[in-house]
N, C-alpha and C positions, 0 to 999 in steps of 0.2 A: 867743644865744637861738635855740631850735629854731623852725623855720618851721612846725612842726605842733603844734597844741595837744595837751596831755596827755589821756589818757582810759583807760577800762578795756579790758582785753584780752578779746576775744570768741572764740567757737569758729569753726573754719574755714568751716562751712556757713552758720550763722545769725548770725554776728557776736555782737552783744549782744542780739539779738532775743528770745532765751529769757528773759534776765534782765528785760528790759523787759516782756514779756508776763506773766511771773509776778507782778510787782508794779511797775507803772510809777511809782507814787508814791515808794516806797522807793528804787527805782533812780535816779530823777532827783535826789532829795534827797542820796543817797550820792555821786553824781557831783559835785554842786555842792560838798559838804563836802570832798571829796578833791582836786578838781582846779581849783577856782577859777572865774574869770569866763568862761573859754572852755573848753569840754569837747568832745572829739571822741569819737564812738562810732559803731558800725556797726549800723543797724537794718535795712539792706537796703531797696530795691535800691541805695542809695547812702549815702555818708557823711553823718552828721548832726553838726551843731555846735550845742551848747546855749550860749546866752548868759544869764548870770545877773546881770549888772550893769545896774541901771536906766538908766544913761547910755547903754549900748550898745543897750538896747531902744528908748530914745527915738530914737536914730539911725535904727534900722530902720523904726520905725512913723511917725516924724514928720519929723525934719529931713532925712533922706535917703530918704524913702519912695519917691521915683521910681526909686531904684536896685534896688528889690525887687519881686517879684511872688508871687502864690500858687503854690506848687509843684504839679507833677504827679508823683505817686509811681509812675506806671506801672501803678497799679491803678485802673481807671476806675469803681469802684463809687461813689465820691463824685460823680463827674460824671454817672453814670447816675441817681443819686438827685436831685441838685440842679441839674444842667445849668448854664446860664449865669445862674442867679439871682445876687442881689447878693453872696452869700457867695463865689462862685467866679469870677465874670466878671472880665475885665481890660479895660484900655484904653478905647476908645470905647464898647464895649458896657456896661461898668460905669458909665461917666460918664453915659450916656443913661438907664440904669435908675435910677441914684441921683437924677438930676434929676427923673425922673417920680415917684419915691417920696417925695421930700422934703416936698411939701405935706401928704401924709397923716400925716406925723410932726411937723408944725409944732407948736410949743409951745402955740399958741392952740387948735389942734384937739385935741391930746392932753388939755389941761385940760378941754375940753368933753366928753370921753368919760368923765369920772368917774362920771356917773349910770349909764351902761351898765355900767361895771365893778361898781358897787355893786348894781345890779339883779341881775346874774348871781350875785354873792356871796350876796346875801340868799336867792335861790332855792335855791342849793346848801345853805346853812345850814338852811333850812327842813326839809330831809330828815334833819338830825342829831337824835339823841335823847340826852339826858343819860344818862351811864353806859355808852353803847355804845363799842366800840373800832373805829376806822377806820384804814385805811392812808392816812396823811395825804399821802404822795407821790401816790397815785392820786387822792385827793380834789382836791388843788390842781391836778393835771395836767388833770383833767376840767374844772375851773373855768376854767383859763387857755386851754384849747382853745376853750371857748364864747366867752370874751371876745375872743380874737384874731379869730375868725370874724365876730363881730358888728362889732367896731371897724374891721377892715381889709377885710372882704369884704362888708360891708353886708348880711349874711344871718344867719339863725339856722341852727343845726346841730342835727339831731335826736339824741335819746339813742342811737339805733342807730348813727348816724354817729360820735358821740363814742366809743362802745364800739369801733367798727371801727378808729378811729385809734389808740386805746390798745392794742388787741390786736395791731396790726401794728408798733408801735414796737419790740417785743422782737426780732423777726427782723431788722428794719432796723438796730437798734442793735448787734446781735450781729455784724453784718458788719464793724463798725469797731472791735471789741475787738482789742487787740494780739495778733497770731498770726504768728510768723516764717515759718510754712509757707505762708501765704497767697500770698506772692509766687511760689511754685513752682507754683501751680495757677491757670491762666487763668480768667477770669470766665465763659467760655462752657462750661466743664466742668460738667455737671449734678450737682454734689454736692448733698447735702441742704441745706447752708447757702446755696449759690447759688440753688437752687430756691426756698427760703423767702424770700430777699431779693427775687428777681424777683416772686414772688407778692405780697409786701408792697407793693412799688412799684405794682403793677397795682391792688391794692385801694385804696391811698391815692389814686391818680389817679381811681378811681371815685368817691370822696367829693368830690374837686375837681370832677369832671364834674357831680355832682348839684347842687353849689352854683352852678356856671355855668348850669345849666339853669334854676334858680330865678331867677337874675339876668338872664336873657335879656331884652334890650330896656329895662332899667331904669337904664342907666348915666348917663342925664340926668335922672333923677327925684330931686330933693333929699330926698324923704322916706325914701330908703333909707339915708341917712347918719346913723348914730346920734349924731354930734356936733351935729346940728341946724343951726340958722342960724349958730352960732359956727363950725361946721366948714366952711361954704362961703364964709366971708369971708376966708380966707387966700388968698394968691396961688397960682394954679395953675402947673403946669409950663409951659415954653415951648410955645407953640402951643395951649395949653389954658387960656385965661383962666377964672378961677373962676366969676364971675357967680353964677348960681343953681345951679351944678352940684354934685353930691355929690362930696366929696373923699376918700371911703374909697378904699383902694388899688385894689381891684378895679374900681371905676368909672373911676378914672384910667387904668388899663391897658386897659380895654375901649374907652374913647374913643380912646386912642392906637392901638389895633388898627384902629379904624374909619378912622383917618387914614393907615394903612399903616405906622405906626411900630413896631408890635409884630406878631410872628407868633404863631400858636397855641402854638409851642414856647416863645417868650419868656414868654407868659402862664402856661403850665403851670409853667415853671421858677420864676417869681417866687411863684406861689401855693403850690407845695410848699415852697419855702424859707421863706416867711412862716409857713405852718402849723406847720412843725416848729420852726424857730428862734424863732418868735414866742411859743411857749407853753412850750417845754421849759426854757429857762434860768430864766425867772421861777418856774416850778413848783419847780425844784430849789432856787433861792435861798430860797423860802418853806419848803420841806421842812427845809433845814438850819437856818433861823431858828427854826422851831418846836421842832426837836430841841434846839438850844442853850438856848432859853428854858425848856424842860422841865427841863434839867439845871442851870439857874441861876435859882432862884426869885426872888431879889431883882431881877434884871434883868427877869424876867417881870412882877413887880408894878409896876415903873416903866413898862413898856410898857402894861400894863393901865390905869394911871392916865391916860396920854396918850390911849389909845384911848377911855376914858370922856369925856375932855374933847372929843375930836374928834367924838363922837356925842351930846354933851349936848343939842344943839339939833335932833337928828334924824339924818338920814343924813349921813355924812361926805362932803366934797367936796375938791377940790384945795386950796383955801385952808385948810381945817381940818387936813389932814394935813401941810401945810407947817410947822405948829406942832409936829409930833411929832419934835422934834430928837433926843431920846434914842433913839426907835425907829429913826430913820435911822442913828444910830451903830451900833445893834444889827444892822441889816440890812447895813451896810457891813462890820462885823466878821465876820458870817456868810459873806459873799462873800470875805473875806480868808482865813478858815480853810478854807472849802469852796467854792472858785471853780467854778461850774458848767462854764465853759470853762477847763480846767486846763492846757492848753498850746495854742499856736498856731504856725504855720509860715510862713516866707517863704523865698524863694530869691533870691540875688543875680543880677542880670542881667550882671554882670561881676565880676572878682576884687575882693574887698574885704579890709580889714585891721582886725582887732580885737585890742587888747592886744598888738600886735606880731606876731600870727599871721595868715597869709594864709588866707582862706576862698575856695575856688575858685568861679567862676561855675557856677551850677546846683546847688550843694550845698544840702542842707536845713538851714535855720536854725531851731532850736527856741527859742521864747520861752515859758517855762513860768510861768504864774501860780502854780501850786502851789509851785514852788521859791522864787520871789522873795517871795511873800506870807508864807512861813513861814521866811524867813531871819533868823537872829539878828543879821545885819549891819544890818538895817533895823528890826527890831522887838524890843523887850525881851520876854523870855519868850514867844517866838512861838507856842508851842503853846497858850497860855492864851487863854481867851475874855475880852477886855477892851475893852468898847465905849468906855471913856474914852480910849483911844489915838487916837480920831478927833475929840477936841476940837481946835479950830483950831490952838492953839499946838503941840501935840504933832504934829499932822499936818504942819504947815509945816516941821518939822525933818527930814522924810524926803524923799528924791528923788521927783519926780513919778511915775516909773514903778516905784516900789516897790509900787504897787498899780494894776492895770490889768485888772479883770474884764471890761470892755467893749472891750478893745483900746485903740486910740488913733490919732491922726493922721487923714488923709483917709478911711481905711476903718474908723473907729471904728463901733461898733454903732449903726445908725440908730435902733434902738428903745430906746435907753438911757432917755430921759425917760419913755417909755410904760411900760417895765418897772418903773421905780422908783415911779411913781405907782400903778400897778396893785398892786404889792407892799404899799405903805403903806396903801392903801385896804382891801385884804383883811385886813391885820393889824389895822386899826382895827375892822373889822366883827367879826372873830373874837375878838380879845382883849378887846373891850368886853363880850362875852356869854359866853365860854367860857374854861375852863382846859384845856390839853391836856397830858396826862402820858404820856411815852414809856414803853412797856412791851415793848420789844424787846431784842435782844442788843446788845452793844457795836457801834457803827457800823462797818461794813465797806464799802469802796468798790471800784468797778470803773470802769475807763476805757473809754469808747467815743467817740462824737463829743463827748459831754459826760460829766461825772463823776456817776455814779449810785450810790446805795446798792445794795449787792449783795444786798439782801433787802428784804422789806416794812418799812414804818416804822409799826408799830402805835401808835396813841395813843388813850387813853381820854378821852372828852369829858365834861366836867362843866360844867353851867351855873353861872355865877357869881352 
């Protein structure tokens, strides 16, 4: 057996980078179909090994997680944007930040945030008019920005600030779209792309500064926590007993800073990470869900019936949307077909072996949700939209990591429960009152930090 995994041949300068940049989704799927569980290719500046077997992915994320770390690709744009926030930090820094953040995402507190999520949803829907066409991706992104700022920063965000965040996501996201030439151009070179990226970060930090200014001196005021008394009864992080303290993330971090456990940079990194990661993935999951429901009227009707039941006694809450079992299967199937995080990376701290092949220390390991979620090895008719595949019996027949939209193991997404509750509440509010009909072209996708539609997502709103 060869010691080197098989893979596609690349060109001398860019390796397989051009193929990946042209269409990362087709390229990854073709590699998996052609070469199997372990595939080697060159994306520069180092070799990449894609793992497509759920058992191998489980090893990396769960059972042998201590052997792997987040990679540094030699392009510090990601570090410039997110710093040592929860997504990128390692070791003691990550452990400390995770322990600080855990109470803010405690299940009890998340459930108590349902009222805030519904408040913002109803305000957004009040601006809709039956018959008009909206870009649903933009609509839900604005909504989820407002929700994450209220829920985790204990603050409102102005319409102007929401517009500023959305306006700057484009140049920030463009910096992470696949481009094999990027490794040849240092970040300090004042190209148009680099200037736009730097300006986008500066503007985003300005929004964060505005929120911090409004929160000055309120980190011990329980009235700022939108979870109310239910949100302050959870156990606080070490050294910060909950008592009557607000447990929104910003309050927790501000108190930690006052104890000398956080620097201004720590605070900035966590807030930028939370603002971006805390709204984008949920907005995308909802965008793809609305798109699929528009194309599958029978599924939409079932979701509408569940939404009507959840709102029959008034506003939906966490208990009501727990009963929306079919809607949950629809949402799960949407994230299978269109995972907002379409691939993730790790690097081994020492040489490892998969399927008989040696993967060297420091190599880039690619774990692709897009590839595994659409594999015929794990899913019948994988391109089809089929919520019934998530009934318990069918689900139990697949390996655990045949589906991993939120990652897994110690570094699984801390906001998973928050995101799922938020998505179901928004679906309950929207689908109980409106039908959304997609009026755009065939869906086209582009890869960045997350997987976005490559065009607006126009939908006509009709009152039910």
